Every structure is written in C-alpha cells, then in structure tokens.
mmJSON file of the N, C-alpha and C atoms, coordinates in Angstrom:
{"data_MODEL":{"atom_site":{
"group_PDB":["ATOM","ATOM","ATOM","ATOM","ATOM","ATOM","ATOM","ATOM","ATOM","ATOM","ATOM","ATOM","ATOM","ATOM","ATOM","ATOM","ATOM","ATOM","ATOM","ATOM","ATOM","ATOM","ATOM","ATOM","ATOM","ATOM","ATOM","ATOM","ATOM","ATOM","ATOM","ATOM","ATOM","ATOM","ATOM","ATOM","ATOM","ATOM","ATOM","ATOM","ATOM","ATOM","ATOM","ATOM","ATOM","ATOM","ATOM","ATOM","ATOM","ATOM","ATOM","ATOM","ATOM","ATOM","ATOM","ATOM","ATOM","ATOM","ATOM","ATOM","ATOM","ATOM","ATOM","ATOM","ATOM","ATOM","ATOM","ATOM","ATOM","ATOM","ATOM","ATOM","ATOM","ATOM","ATOM","ATOM","ATOM","ATOM","ATOM","ATOM","ATOM","ATOM","ATOM","ATOM","ATOM","ATOM","ATOM","ATOM","ATOM","ATOM","ATOM","ATOM","ATOM","ATOM","ATOM","ATOM","ATOM","ATOM","ATOM","ATOM","ATOM","ATOM","ATOM","ATOM","ATOM","ATOM","ATOM","ATOM","ATOM","ATOM","ATOM","ATOM","ATOM","ATOM","ATOM","ATOM","ATOM","ATOM","ATOM","ATOM","ATOM","ATOM","ATOM","ATOM","ATOM","ATOM","ATOM","ATOM","ATOM","ATOM","ATOM","ATOM","ATOM","ATOM","ATOM","ATOM","ATOM","ATOM","ATOM","ATOM","ATOM","ATOM","ATOM","ATOM","ATOM","ATOM","ATOM","ATOM","ATOM","ATOM","ATOM","ATOM","ATOM","ATOM","ATOM","ATOM","ATOM","ATOM","ATOM","ATOM","ATOM","ATOM","ATOM","ATOM","ATOM","ATOM","ATOM","ATOM","ATOM","ATOM","ATOM","ATOM","ATOM","ATOM","ATOM","ATOM","ATOM","ATOM","ATOM","ATOM","ATOM","ATOM","ATOM","ATOM","ATOM","ATOM","ATOM","ATOM","ATOM","ATOM","ATOM","ATOM","ATOM","ATOM","ATOM","ATOM","ATOM","ATOM","ATOM","ATOM","ATOM","ATOM","ATOM","ATOM","ATOM","ATOM","ATOM","ATOM","ATOM","ATOM","ATOM","ATOM","ATOM","ATOM","ATOM","ATOM","ATOM","ATOM","ATOM","ATOM","ATOM","ATOM","ATOM","ATOM","ATOM","ATOM","ATOM","ATOM","ATOM","ATOM","ATOM","ATOM","ATOM","ATOM","ATOM","ATOM","ATOM","ATOM","ATOM","ATOM"],
"id":[1,2,3,4,5,6,7,8,9,10,11,12,13,14,15,16,17,18,19,20,21,22,23,24,25,26,27,28,29,30,31,32,33,34,35,36,37,38,39,40,41,42,43,44,45,46,47,48,49,50,51,52,53,54,55,56,57,58,59,60,61,62,63,64,65,66,67,68,69,70,71,72,73,74,75,76,77,78,79,80,81,82,83,84,85,86,87,88,89,90,91,92,93,94,95,96,97,98,99,100,101,102,103,104,105,106,107,108,109,110,111,112,113,114,115,116,117,118,119,120,121,122,123,124,125,126,127,128,129,130,131,132,133,134,135,136,137,138,139,140,141,142,143,144,145,146,147,148,149,150,151,152,153,154,155,156,157,158,159,160,161,162,163,164,165,166,167,168,169,170,171,172,173,174,175,176,177,178,179,180,181,182,183,184,185,186,187,188,189,190,191,192,193,194,195,196,197,198,199,200,201,202,203,204,205,206,207,208,209,210,211,212,213,214,215,216,217,218,219,220,221,222,223,224,225,226,227,228,229,230,231,232,233,234,235,236,237,238,239,240],
"type_symbol":["N","C","C","N","C","C","N","C","C","N","C","C","N","C","C","N","C","C","N","C","C","N","C","C","N","C","C","N","C","C","N","C","C","N","C","C","N","C","C","N","C","C","N","C","C","N","C","C","N","C","C","N","C","C","N","C","C","N","C","C","N","C","C","N","C","C","N","C","C","N","C","C","N","C","C","N","C","C","N","C","C","N","C","C","N","C","C","N","C","C","N","C","C","N","C","C","N","C","C","N","C","C","N","C","C","N","C","C","N","C","C","N","C","C","N","C","C","N","C","C","N","C","C","N","C","C","N","C","C","N","C","C","N","C","C","N","C","C","N","C","C","N","C","C","N","C","C","N","C","C","N","C","C","N","C","C","N","C","C","N","C","C","N","C","C","N","C","C","N","C","C","N","C","C","N","C","C","N","C","C","N","C","C","N","C","C","N","C","C","N","C","C","N","C","C","N","C","C","N","C","C","N","C","C","N","C","C","N","C","C","N","C","C","N","C","C","N","C","C","N","C","C","N","C","C","N","C","C","N","C","C","N","C","C","N","C","C","N","C","C"],
"label_atom_id":["N","CA","C","N","CA","C","N","CA","C","N","CA","C","N","CA","C","N","CA","C","N","CA","C","N","CA","C","N","CA","C","N","CA","C","N","CA","C","N","CA","C","N","CA","C","N","CA","C","N","CA","C","N","CA","C","N","CA","C","N","CA","C","N","CA","C","N","CA","C","N","CA","C","N","CA","C","N","CA","C","N","CA","C","N","CA","C","N","CA","C","N","CA","C","N","CA","C","N","CA","C","N","CA","C","N","CA","C","N","CA","C","N","CA","C","N","CA","C","N","CA","C","N","CA","C","N","CA","C","N","CA","C","N","CA","C","N","CA","C","N","CA","C","N","CA","C","N","CA","C","N","CA","C","N","CA","C","N","CA","C","N","CA","C","N","CA","C","N","CA","C","N","CA","C","N","CA","C","N","CA","C","N","CA","C","N","CA","C","N","CA","C","N","CA","C","N","CA","C","N","CA","C","N","CA","C","N","CA","C","N","CA","C","N","CA","C","N","CA","C","N","CA","C","N","CA","C","N","CA","C","N","CA","C","N","CA","C","N","CA","C","N","CA","C","N","CA","C","N","CA","C","N","CA","C","N","CA","C","N","CA","C","N","CA","C","N","CA","C","N","CA","C","N","CA","C","N","CA","C"],
"label_alt_id":[null,null,null,null,null,null,null,null,null,null,null,null,null,null,null,null,null,null,null,null,null,null,null,null,null,null,null,null,null,null,null,null,null,null,null,null,null,null,null,null,null,null,null,null,null,null,null,null,null,null,null,null,null,null,null,null,null,null,null,null,null,null,null,null,null,null,null,null,null,null,null,null,null,null,null,null,null,null,null,null,null,null,null,null,null,null,null,null,null,null,null,null,null,null,null,null,null,null,null,null,null,null,null,null,null,null,null,null,null,null,null,null,null,null,null,null,null,null,null,null,null,null,null,null,null,null,null,null,null,null,null,null,null,null,null,null,null,null,null,null,null,null,null,null,null,null,null,null,null,null,null,null,null,null,null,null,null,null,null,null,null,null,null,null,null,null,null,null,null,null,null,null,null,null,null,null,null,null,null,null,null,null,null,null,null,null,null,null,null,null,null,null,null,null,null,null,null,null,null,null,null,null,null,null,null,null,null,null,null,null,null,null,null,null,null,null,null,null,null,null,null,null,null,null,null,null,null,null,null,null,null,null,null,null,null,null,null,null,null,null],
"label_comp_id":["MET","MET","MET","VAL","VAL","VAL","PHE","PHE","PHE","SER","SER","SER","LYS","LYS","LYS","TRP","TRP","TRP","ILE","ILE","ILE","THR","THR","THR","PHE","PHE","PHE","ILE","ILE","ILE","LEU","LEU","LEU","GLU","GLU","GLU","LYS","LYS","LYS","SER","SER","SER","MET","MET","MET","ALA","ALA","ALA","LYS","LYS","LYS","PHE","PHE","PHE","GLU","GLU","GLU","LEU","LEU","LEU","LYS","LYS","LYS","LEU","LEU","LEU","SER","SER","SER","ARG","ARG","ARG","ASN","ASN","ASN","LYS","LYS","LYS","LYS","LYS","LYS","TYR","TYR","TYR","TYR","TYR","TYR","PHE","PHE","PHE","VAL","VAL","VAL","LEU","LEU","LEU","LYS","LYS","LYS","ALA","ALA","ALA","ASP","ASP","ASP","ASN","ASN","ASN","GLY","GLY","GLY","GLU","GLU","GLU","ILE","ILE","ILE","VAL","VAL","VAL","LEU","LEU","LEU","THR","THR","THR","SER","SER","SER","GLU","GLU","GLU","LEU","LEU","LEU","TYR","TYR","TYR","ASN","ASN","ASN","GLN","GLN","GLN","LYS","LYS","LYS","GLN","GLN","GLN","SER","SER","SER","ALA","ALA","ALA","GLU","GLU","GLU","HIS","HIS","HIS","GLY","GLY","GLY","ILE","ILE","ILE","ASN","ASN","ASN","ILE","ILE","ILE","ILE","ILE","ILE","LYS","LYS","LYS","LEU","LEU","LEU","ILE","ILE","ILE","ALA","ALA","ALA","MET","MET","MET","GLY","GLY","GLY","ALA","ALA","ALA","ASP","ASP","ASP","VAL","VAL","VAL","VAL","VAL","VAL","ASP","ASP","ASP","LEU","LEU","LEU","SER","SER","SER","ASP","ASP","ASP","LYS","LYS","LYS","TYR","TYR","TYR","THR","THR","THR","SER","SER","SER","LYS","LYS","LYS","LYS","LYS","LYS","LYS","LYS","LYS"],
"label_asym_id":["A","A","A","A","A","A","A","A","A","A","A","A","A","A","A","A","A","A","A","A","A","A","A","A","A","A","A","A","A","A","A","A","A","A","A","A","A","A","A","A","A","A","A","A","A","A","A","A","A","A","A","A","A","A","A","A","A","A","A","A","A","A","A","A","A","A","A","A","A","A","A","A","A","A","A","A","A","A","A","A","A","A","A","A","A","A","A","A","A","A","A","A","A","A","A","A","A","A","A","A","A","A","A","A","A","A","A","A","A","A","A","A","A","A","A","A","A","A","A","A","A","A","A","A","A","A","A","A","A","A","A","A","A","A","A","A","A","A","A","A","A","A","A","A","A","A","A","A","A","A","A","A","A","A","A","A","A","A","A","A","A","A","A","A","A","A","A","A","A","A","A","A","A","A","A","A","A","A","A","A","A","A","A","A","A","A","A","A","A","A","A","A","A","A","A","A","A","A","A","A","A","A","A","A","A","A","A","A","A","A","A","A","A","A","A","A","A","A","A","A","A","A","A","A","A","A","A","A","A","A","A","A","A","A","A","A","A","A","A","A"],
"label_entity_id":["1","1","1","1","1","1","1","1","1","1","1","1","1","1","1","1","1","1","1","1","1","1","1","1","1","1","1","1","1","1","1","1","1","1","1","1","1","1","1","1","1","1","1","1","1","1","1","1","1","1","1","1","1","1","1","1","1","1","1","1","1","1","1","1","1","1","1","1","1","1","1","1","1","1","1","1","1","1","1","1","1","1","1","1","1","1","1","1","1","1","1","1","1","1","1","1","1","1","1","1","1","1","1","1","1","1","1","1","1","1","1","1","1","1","1","1","1","1","1","1","1","1","1","1","1","1","1","1","1","1","1","1","1","1","1","1","1","1","1","1","1","1","1","1","1","1","1","1","1","1","1","1","1","1","1","1","1","1","1","1","1","1","1","1","1","1","1","1","1","1","1","1","1","1","1","1","1","1","1","1","1","1","1","1","1","1","1","1","1","1","1","1","1","1","1","1","1","1","1","1","1","1","1","1","1","1","1","1","1","1","1","1","1","1","1","1","1","1","1","1","1","1","1","1","1","1","1","1","1","1","1","1","1","1","1","1","1","1","1","1"],
"label_seq_id":[1,1,1,2,2,2,3,3,3,4,4,4,5,5,5,6,6,6,7,7,7,8,8,8,9,9,9,10,10,10,11,11,11,12,12,12,13,13,13,14,14,14,15,15,15,16,16,16,17,17,17,18,18,18,19,19,19,20,20,20,21,21,21,22,22,22,23,23,23,24,24,24,25,25,25,26,26,26,27,27,27,28,28,28,29,29,29,30,30,30,31,31,31,32,32,32,33,33,33,34,34,34,35,35,35,36,36,36,37,37,37,38,38,38,39,39,39,40,40,40,41,41,41,42,42,42,43,43,43,44,44,44,45,45,45,46,46,46,47,47,47,48,48,48,49,49,49,50,50,50,51,51,51,52,52,52,53,53,53,54,54,54,55,55,55,56,56,56,57,57,57,58,58,58,59,59,59,60,60,60,61,61,61,62,62,62,63,63,63,64,64,64,65,65,65,66,66,66,67,67,67,68,68,68,69,69,69,70,70,70,71,71,71,72,72,72,73,73,73,74,74,74,75,75,75,76,76,76,77,77,77,78,78,78,79,79,79,80,80,80],
"pdbx_PDB_ins_code":[null,null,null,null,null,null,null,null,null,null,null,null,null,null,null,null,null,null,null,null,null,null,null,null,null,null,null,null,null,null,null,null,null,null,null,null,null,null,null,null,null,null,null,null,null,null,null,null,null,null,null,null,null,null,null,null,null,null,null,null,null,null,null,null,null,null,null,null,null,null,null,null,null,null,null,null,null,null,null,null,null,null,null,null,null,null,null,null,null,null,null,null,null,null,null,null,null,null,null,null,null,null,null,null,null,null,null,null,null,null,null,null,null,null,null,null,null,null,null,null,null,null,null,null,null,null,null,null,null,null,null,null,null,null,null,null,null,null,null,null,null,null,null,null,null,null,null,null,null,null,null,null,null,null,null,null,null,null,null,null,null,null,null,null,null,null,null,null,null,null,null,null,null,null,null,null,null,null,null,null,null,null,null,null,null,null,null,null,null,null,null,null,null,null,null,null,null,null,null,null,null,null,null,null,null,null,null,null,null,null,null,null,null,null,null,null,null,null,null,null,null,null,null,null,null,null,null,null,null,null,null,null,null,null,null,null,null,null,null,null],
"Cartn_x":[0.84,0.0,0.887,0.845,1.7,1.369,0.066,-0.351,0.223,0.141,0.639,2.152,2.863,4.313,4.629,3.804,4.004,3.767,2.702,2.407,3.532,4.018,5.124,6.348,6.635,7.772,7.629,6.42,6.172,6.362,5.804,5.923,7.368,8.121,9.519,10.348,9.981,10.735,10.295,9.263,8.725,9.089,9.127,9.336,7.999,6.884,5.57,5.503,4.753,4.684,3.36,2.981,1.84,2.368,1.677,2.007,0.797,0.98,-0.082,-0.015,-1.145,-1.15,-2.258,-2.175,-3.189,-3.753,-5.073,-5.715,-5.797,-6.213,-6.356,-7.362,-8.368,-9.387,-9.066,-7.782,-7.271,-7.832,-8.091,-8.508,-7.345,-7.217,-6.142,-6.579,-5.641,-5.877,-4.535,-4.594,-3.353,-3.456,-2.293,-2.194,-1.236,-1.45,-0.542,0.132,1.449,2.205,2.928,2.886,3.57,5.073,5.804,7.253,7.691,6.891,7.251,6.771,6.181,5.72,4.287,3.653,2.272,1.33,0.372,-0.634,-1.639,-1.782,-2.709,-3.93,-3.906,-5.031,-5.005,-6.163,-6.326,-7.467,-7.234,-8.234,-9.313,-10.287,-11.273,-10.622,-11.328,-10.818,-11.195,-10.266,-10.47,-10.323,-11.119,-11.012,-9.797,-9.411,-8.297,-7.171,-5.953,-4.774,-4.792,-5.181,-5.227,-6.162,-7.255,-8.2,-7.57,-6.828,-6.14,-5.082,-4.348,-3.34,-3.998,-5.157,-5.906,-6.304,-6.728,-7.079,-5.899,-4.72,-3.511,-3.288,-3.405,-3.193,-4.211,-5.451,-6.483,-6.118,-5.676,-5.284,-4.104,-3.134,-1.977,-2.401,-3.36,-3.752,-4.756,-5.66,-6.768,-6.678,-6.549,-6.687,-5.597,-4.407,-3.323,-3.563,-4.36,-4.675,-6.021,-6.65,-7.997,-7.965,-9.026,-9.183,-9.515,-9.186,-9.546,-10.737,-11.807,-12.995,-13.106,-12.931,-12.951,-14.376,-14.938,-16.292,-16.277,-15.103,-14.983,-15.773,-15.872,-16.626,-18.109,-18.591,-19.989,-20.384,-19.453,-19.744,-19.233,-18.331,-17.753,-18.268,-18.874,-19.34,-20.604,-20.724,-21.894,-23.099,-24.244,-25.491,-25.922,-26.416,-26.853,-28.351],
"Cartn_y":[-1.176,0.0,1.243,2.01,3.181,4.229,4.434,5.441,5.165,3.92,3.607,3.758,3.476,3.697,5.182,6.022,7.467,7.969,7.505,7.898,7.458,6.242,5.743,6.625,7.028,7.899,9.233,9.82,11.108,10.968,9.922,9.745,9.494,8.796,8.536,9.807,10.774,12.017,13.065,12.792,13.719,13.238,14.162,13.801,13.554,13.729,13.446,11.966,11.68,10.285,9.98,8.724,8.212,7.597,7.853,7.224,6.429,5.14,4.254,4.211,4.471,4.6,3.746,3.581,2.867,3.84,4.006,4.953,4.365,5.203,4.747,3.618,3.63,2.572,1.4,1.272,0.122,0.03,1.176,1.229,1.814,1.366,1.826,3.055,3.937,5.088,5.528,6.421,6.935,8.43,9.055,10.472,10.603,11.636,11.992,13.285,13.253,14.432,15.014,16.33,17.046,17.064,17.586,17.681,18.399,19.389,20.175,19.536,18.331,17.63,17.931,18.861,19.222,18.107,17.76,16.758,17.399,16.799,17.325,16.439,15.251,14.339,13.387,13.161,12.145,11.24,9.956,8.997,8.748,7.979,7.458,6.35,5.821,4.707,3.385,2.439,1.116,0.05,-0.986,-2.091,-2.974,-3.06,-3.92,-3.114,-3.507,-2.849,-2.944,-4.09,-4.302,-3.293,-2.949,-1.978,-0.589,-0.217,1.076,1.113,0.028,-0.053,0.056,-0.546,-0.449,1.009,1.714,3.126,3.959,3.675,4.371,4.104,2.857,2.506,3.152,3.261,3.918,5.382,6.062,7.464,7.597,6.72,6.758,6.607,5.738,5.446,6.421,6.931,7.712,9.203,9.567,10.968,11.859,11.351,12.19,12.641,11.908,12.304,12.992,13.262,13.845,15.298,15.68,17.072,17.924,19.204,20.172,20.963,20.981,21.751,22.877,24.099,25.258,25.76,25.539,25.993,27.188,27.734,28.799,30.047,30.357,31.542,31.397,30.177,29.928,30.503,30.482,30.916,32.314,32.832,34.131,35.254,34.915,35.978,36.611,37.912,38.645,38.397,38.26,38.092,39.437,39.427,40.683,40.783],
"Cartn_z":[0.0,0.0,0.0,-1.043,-1.178,-0.123,0.142,1.111,2.497,2.962,4.306,4.385,3.293,3.277,3.398,2.755,2.827,4.251,4.904,6.279,7.203,7.014,7.825,7.648,6.417,6.139,6.871,6.817,7.485,8.995,9.583,11.028,11.444,10.618,10.949,10.909,10.07,9.935,10.956,11.692,12.674,14.077,15.001,16.399,17.098,16.373,16.945,17.309,18.379,18.8,19.485,19.402,20.141,21.43,22.524,23.803,24.256,24.46,24.932,26.452,27.117,28.57,29.19,30.493,31.264,32.294,32.286,33.209,34.618,35.559,36.953,37.092,36.216,36.287,35.34,35.004,34.237,32.814,32.207,30.805,30.0,28.765,27.899,27.114,26.855,25.992,25.429,24.464,23.902,23.694,23.648,23.324,22.146,21.358,20.281,20.695,20.752,21.151,19.943,19.838,18.766,19.031,18.056,18.18,19.457,19.885,21.074,22.378,22.302,23.491,23.886,23.203,23.522,23.07,23.919,23.568,22.612,21.442,20.443,20.265,20.849,20.743,21.924,22.508,23.547,23.109,23.131,22.658,23.702,23.299,24.229,25.054,26.027,26.836,26.192,26.237,25.656,26.741,26.661,27.616,27.349,26.081,25.705,25.066,25.375,24.814,23.283,22.774,21.332,20.649,21.293,20.734,20.668,21.693,21.688,20.594,20.425,19.366,17.992,17.851,16.597,16.336,17.379,17.239,16.743,17.252,16.794,15.309,14.907,13.502,12.585,13.042,12.238,12.007,13.047,12.898,11.954,12.083,11.182,9.721,9.464,8.087,7.499,8.316,7.764,8.056,9.311,9.7,9.128,8.958,8.454,7.023,6.283,4.918,4.797,5.92,5.911,5.448,4.764,4.357,5.561,5.481,6.512,5.993,6.754,6.4,7.415,6.959,7.847,8.011,9.181,9.487,10.438,10.68,11.685,11.28,9.998,9.566,9.891,9.941,10.237,11.585,12.519,13.887,14.201,13.383,13.691,12.797,11.659,10.772,11.349,11.135,11.654,10.772,11.416,10.666,10.116,8.892,8.249,8.268],
"occupancy":[1.0,1.0,1.0,1.0,1.0,1.0,1.0,1.0,1.0,1.0,1.0,1.0,1.0,1.0,1.0,1.0,1.0,1.0,1.0,1.0,1.0,1.0,1.0,1.0,1.0,1.0,1.0,1.0,1.0,1.0,1.0,1.0,1.0,1.0,1.0,1.0,1.0,1.0,1.0,1.0,1.0,1.0,1.0,1.0,1.0,1.0,1.0,1.0,1.0,1.0,1.0,1.0,1.0,1.0,1.0,1.0,1.0,1.0,1.0,1.0,1.0,1.0,1.0,1.0,1.0,1.0,1.0,1.0,1.0,1.0,1.0,1.0,1.0,1.0,1.0,1.0,1.0,1.0,1.0,1.0,1.0,1.0,1.0,1.0,1.0,1.0,1.0,1.0,1.0,1.0,1.0,1.0,1.0,1.0,1.0,1.0,1.0,1.0,1.0,1.0,1.0,1.0,1.0,1.0,1.0,1.0,1.0,1.0,1.0,1.0,1.0,1.0,1.0,1.0,1.0,1.0,1.0,1.0,1.0,1.0,1.0,1.0,1.0,1.0,1.0,1.0,1.0,1.0,1.0,1.0,1.0,1.0,1.0,1.0,1.0,1.0,1.0,1.0,1.0,1.0,1.0,1.0,1.0,1.0,1.0,1.0,1.0,1.0,1.0,1.0,1.0,1.0,1.0,1.0,1.0,1.0,1.0,1.0,1.0,1.0,1.0,1.0,1.0,1.0,1.0,1.0,1.0,1.0,1.0,1.0,1.0,1.0,1.0,1.0,1.0,1.0,1.0,1.0,1.0,1.0,1.0,1.0,1.0,1.0,1.0,1.0,1.0,1.0,1.0,1.0,1.0,1.0,1.0,1.0,1.0,1.0,1.0,1.0,1.0,1.0,1.0,1.0,1.0,1.0,1.0,1.0,1.0,1.0,1.0,1.0,1.0,1.0,1.0,1.0,1.0,1.0,1.0,1.0,1.0,1.0,1.0,1.0,1.0,1.0,1.0,1.0,1.0,1.0,1.0,1.0,1.0,1.0,1.0,1.0,1.0,1.0,1.0,1.0,1.0,1.0],
"B_iso_or_equiv":[0.0,0.0,0.0,0.0,0.0,0.0,0.0,0.0,0.0,0.0,0.0,0.0,0.0,0.0,0.0,0.0,0.0,0.0,0.0,0.0,0.0,0.0,0.0,0.0,0.0,0.0,0.0,0.0,0.0,0.0,0.0,0.0,0.0,0.0,0.0,0.0,0.0,0.0,0.0,0.0,0.0,0.0,0.0,0.0,0.0,0.0,0.0,0.0,0.0,0.0,0.0,0.0,0.0,0.0,0.0,0.0,0.0,0.0,0.0,0.0,0.0,0.0,0.0,0.0,0.0,0.0,0.0,0.0,0.0,0.0,0.0,0.0,0.0,0.0,0.0,0.0,0.0,0.0,0.0,0.0,0.0,0.0,0.0,0.0,0.0,0.0,0.0,0.0,0.0,0.0,0.0,0.0,0.0,0.0,0.0,0.0,0.0,0.0,0.0,0.0,0.0,0.0,0.0,0.0,0.0,0.0,0.0,0.0,0.0,0.0,0.0,0.0,0.0,0.0,0.0,0.0,0.0,0.0,0.0,0.0,0.0,0.0,0.0,0.0,0.0,0.0,0.0,0.0,0.0,0.0,0.0,0.0,0.0,0.0,0.0,0.0,0.0,0.0,0.0,0.0,0.0,0.0,0.0,0.0,0.0,0.0,0.0,0.0,0.0,0.0,0.0,0.0,0.0,0.0,0.0,0.0,0.0,0.0,0.0,0.0,0.0,0.0,0.0,0.0,0.0,0.0,0.0,0.0,0.0,0.0,0.0,0.0,0.0,0.0,0.0,0.0,0.0,0.0,0.0,0.0,0.0,0.0,0.0,0.0,0.0,0.0,0.0,0.0,0.0,0.0,0.0,0.0,0.0,0.0,0.0,0.0,0.0,0.0,0.0,0.0,0.0,0.0,0.0,0.0,0.0,0.0,0.0,0.0,0.0,0.0,0.0,0.0,0.0,0.0,0.0,0.0,0.0,0.0,0.0,0.0,0.0,0.0,0.0,0.0,0.0,0.0,0.0,0.0,0.0,0.0,0.0,0.0,0.0,0.0,0.0,0.0,0.0,0.0,0.0,0.0],
"pdbx_formal_charge":[null,null,null,null,null,null,null,null,null,null,null,null,null,null,null,null,null,null,null,null,null,null,null,null,null,null,null,null,null,null,null,null,null,null,null,null,null,null,null,null,null,null,null,null,null,null,null,null,null,null,null,null,null,null,null,null,null,null,null,null,null,null,null,null,null,null,null,null,null,null,null,null,null,null,null,null,null,null,null,null,null,null,null,null,null,null,null,null,null,null,null,null,null,null,null,null,null,null,null,null,null,null,null,null,null,null,null,null,null,null,null,null,null,null,null,null,null,null,null,null,null,null,null,null,null,null,null,null,null,null,null,null,null,null,null,null,null,null,null,null,null,null,null,null,null,null,null,null,null,null,null,null,null,null,null,null,null,null,null,null,null,null,null,null,null,null,null,null,null,null,null,null,null,null,null,null,null,null,null,null,null,null,null,null,null,null,null,null,null,null,null,null,null,null,null,null,null,null,null,null,null,null,null,null,null,null,null,null,null,null,null,null,null,null,null,null,null,null,null,null,null,null,null,null,null,null,null,null,null,null,null,null,null,null,null,null,null,null,null,null],
"auth_seq_id":[1,1,1,2,2,2,3,3,3,4,4,4,5,5,5,6,6,6,7,7,7,8,8,8,9,9,9,10,10,10,11,11,11,12,12,12,13,13,13,14,14,14,15,15,15,16,16,16,17,17,17,18,18,18,19,19,19,20,20,20,21,21,21,22,22,22,23,23,23,24,24,24,25,25,25,26,26,26,27,27,27,28,28,28,29,29,29,30,30,30,31,31,31,32,32,32,33,33,33,34,34,34,35,35,35,36,36,36,37,37,37,38,38,38,39,39,39,40,40,40,41,41,41,42,42,42,43,43,43,44,44,44,45,45,45,46,46,46,47,47,47,48,48,48,49,49,49,50,50,50,51,51,51,52,52,52,53,53,53,54,54,54,55,55,55,56,56,56,57,57,57,58,58,58,59,59,59,60,60,60,61,61,61,62,62,62,63,63,63,64,64,64,65,65,65,66,66,66,67,67,67,68,68,68,69,69,69,70,70,70,71,71,71,72,72,72,73,73,73,74,74,74,75,75,75,76,76,76,77,77,77,78,78,78,79,79,79,80,80,80],
"auth_comp_id":["MET","MET","MET","VAL","VAL","VAL","PHE","PHE","PHE","SER","SER","SER","LYS","LYS","LYS","TRP","TRP","TRP","ILE","ILE","ILE","THR","THR","THR","PHE","PHE","PHE","ILE","ILE","ILE","LEU","LEU","LEU","GLU","GLU","GLU","LYS","LYS","LYS","SER","SER","SER","MET","MET","MET","ALA","ALA","ALA","LYS","LYS","LYS","PHE","PHE","PHE","GLU","GLU","GLU","LEU","LEU","LEU","LYS","LYS","LYS","LEU","LEU","LEU","SER","SER","SER","ARG","ARG","ARG","ASN","ASN","ASN","LYS","LYS","LYS","LYS","LYS","LYS","TYR","TYR","TYR","TYR","TYR","TYR","PHE","PHE","PHE","VAL","VAL","VAL","LEU","LEU","LEU","LYS","LYS","LYS","ALA","ALA","ALA","ASP","ASP","ASP","ASN","ASN","ASN","GLY","GLY","GLY","GLU","GLU","GLU","ILE","ILE","ILE","VAL","VAL","VAL","LEU","LEU","LEU","THR","THR","THR","SER","SER","SER","GLU","GLU","GLU","LEU","LEU","LEU","TYR","TYR","TYR","ASN","ASN","ASN","GLN","GLN","GLN","LYS","LYS","LYS","GLN","GLN","GLN","SER","SER","SER","ALA","ALA","ALA","GLU","GLU","GLU","HIS","HIS","HIS","GLY","GLY","GLY","ILE","ILE","ILE","ASN","ASN","ASN","ILE","ILE","ILE","ILE","ILE","ILE","LYS","LYS","LYS","LEU","LEU","LEU","ILE","ILE","ILE","ALA","ALA","ALA","MET","MET","MET","GLY","GLY","GLY","ALA","ALA","ALA","ASP","ASP","ASP","VAL","VAL","VAL","VAL","VAL","VAL","ASP","ASP","ASP","LEU","LEU","LEU","SER","SER","SER","ASP","ASP","ASP","LYS","LYS","LYS","TYR","TYR","TYR","THR","THR","THR","SER","SER","SER","LYS","LYS","LYS","LYS","LYS","LYS","LYS","LYS","LYS"],
"auth_asym_id":["A","A","A","A","A","A","A","A","A","A","A","A","A","A","A","A","A","A","A","A","A","A","A","A","A","A","A","A","A","A","A","A","A","A","A","A","A","A","A","A","A","A","A","A","A","A","A","A","A","A","A","A","A","A","A","A","A","A","A","A","A","A","A","A","A","A","A","A","A","A","A","A","A","A","A","A","A","A","A","A","A","A","A","A","A","A","A","A","A","A","A","A","A","A","A","A","A","A","A","A","A","A","A","A","A","A","A","A","A","A","A","A","A","A","A","A","A","A","A","A","A","A","A","A","A","A","A","A","A","A","A","A","A","A","A","A","A","A","A","A","A","A","A","A","A","A","A","A","A","A","A","A","A","A","A","A","A","A","A","A","A","A","A","A","A","A","A","A","A","A","A","A","A","A","A","A","A","A","A","A","A","A","A","A","A","A","A","A","A","A","A","A","A","A","A","A","A","A","A","A","A","A","A","A","A","A","A","A","A","A","A","A","A","A","A","A","A","A","A","A","A","A","A","A","A","A","A","A","A","A","A","A","A","A","A","A","A","A","A","A"],
"auth_atom_id":["N","CA","C","N","CA","C","N","CA","C","N","CA","C","N","CA","C","N","CA","C","N","CA","C","N","CA","C","N","CA","C","N","CA","C","N","CA","C","N","CA","C","N","CA","C","N","CA","C","N","CA","C","N","CA","C","N","CA","C","N","CA","C","N","CA","C","N","CA","C","N","CA","C","N","CA","C","N","CA","C","N","CA","C","N","CA","C","N","CA","C","N","CA","C","N","CA","C","N","CA","C","N","CA","C","N","CA","C","N","CA","C","N","CA","C","N","CA","C","N","CA","C","N","CA","C","N","CA","C","N","CA","C","N","CA","C","N","CA","C","N","CA","C","N","CA","C","N","CA","C","N","CA","C","N","CA","C","N","CA","C","N","CA","C","N","CA","C","N","CA","C","N","CA","C","N","CA","C","N","CA","C","N","CA","C","N","CA","C","N","CA","C","N","CA","C","N","CA","C","N","CA","C","N","CA","C","N","CA","C","N","CA","C","N","CA","C","N","CA","C","N","CA","C","N","CA","C","N","CA","C","N","CA","C","N","CA","C","N","CA","C","N","CA","C","N","CA","C","N","CA","C","N","CA","C","N","CA","C","N","CA","C","N","CA","C","N","CA","C","N","CA","C","N","CA","C","N","CA","C"],
"pdbx_PDB_model_num":[1,1,1,1,1,1,1,1,1,1,1,1,1,1,1,1,1,1,1,1,1,1,1,1,1,1,1,1,1,1,1,1,1,1,1,1,1,1,1,1,1,1,1,1,1,1,1,1,1,1,1,1,1,1,1,1,1,1,1,1,1,1,1,1,1,1,1,1,1,1,1,1,1,1,1,1,1,1,1,1,1,1,1,1,1,1,1,1,1,1,1,1,1,1,1,1,1,1,1,1,1,1,1,1,1,1,1,1,1,1,1,1,1,1,1,1,1,1,1,1,1,1,1,1,1,1,1,1,1,1,1,1,1,1,1,1,1,1,1,1,1,1,1,1,1,1,1,1,1,1,1,1,1,1,1,1,1,1,1,1,1,1,1,1,1,1,1,1,1,1,1,1,1,1,1,1,1,1,1,1,1,1,1,1,1,1,1,1,1,1,1,1,1,1,1,1,1,1,1,1,1,1,1,1,1,1,1,1,1,1,1,1,1,1,1,1,1,1,1,1,1,1,1,1,1,1,1,1,1,1,1,1,1,1,1,1,1,1,1,1]
}}}
C-alpha cells in the first residue's frame, strides 16, 4: 500500500509520537504528542490494549490524509 508507506515515512521524519497509557481505572488510551511535546489528541478509553493499538493505527492510516474543512466563519461571521 503506497499510502501507508508514505504515512510511515512522514511519522519517521517527525518527532511526533503516540504514547499508549493505562488509566487509573485500568482502561487503555493513547495520546498523540507534537514535536514540542504538547498533547494534540487524547483517545477514548479502551477495555483492551489491542483496541487502543488499533485506534492508533487507524489514525496513522486515515486521519493524516484527511481534508480540513474550515467551518470557523460559520460561527464568527456577523449576521446581516
């Protein structure tokens, strides 16, 4: 799959990283940290570690290629 190889290449060249964690109530979740260490995404809680790992893989494959839809004008423009 050419797309997944491209995503892998981008992630390897970036300092961004996923961290898989265990919550106090023994549920798995992950965070995505930017190059500067800032958390830019926190996942939902998962009962199984494998499910959290699957969530990471889904983001790697799909979200990085997602289009950006700017809806900010919808809420900031003045009504006439």
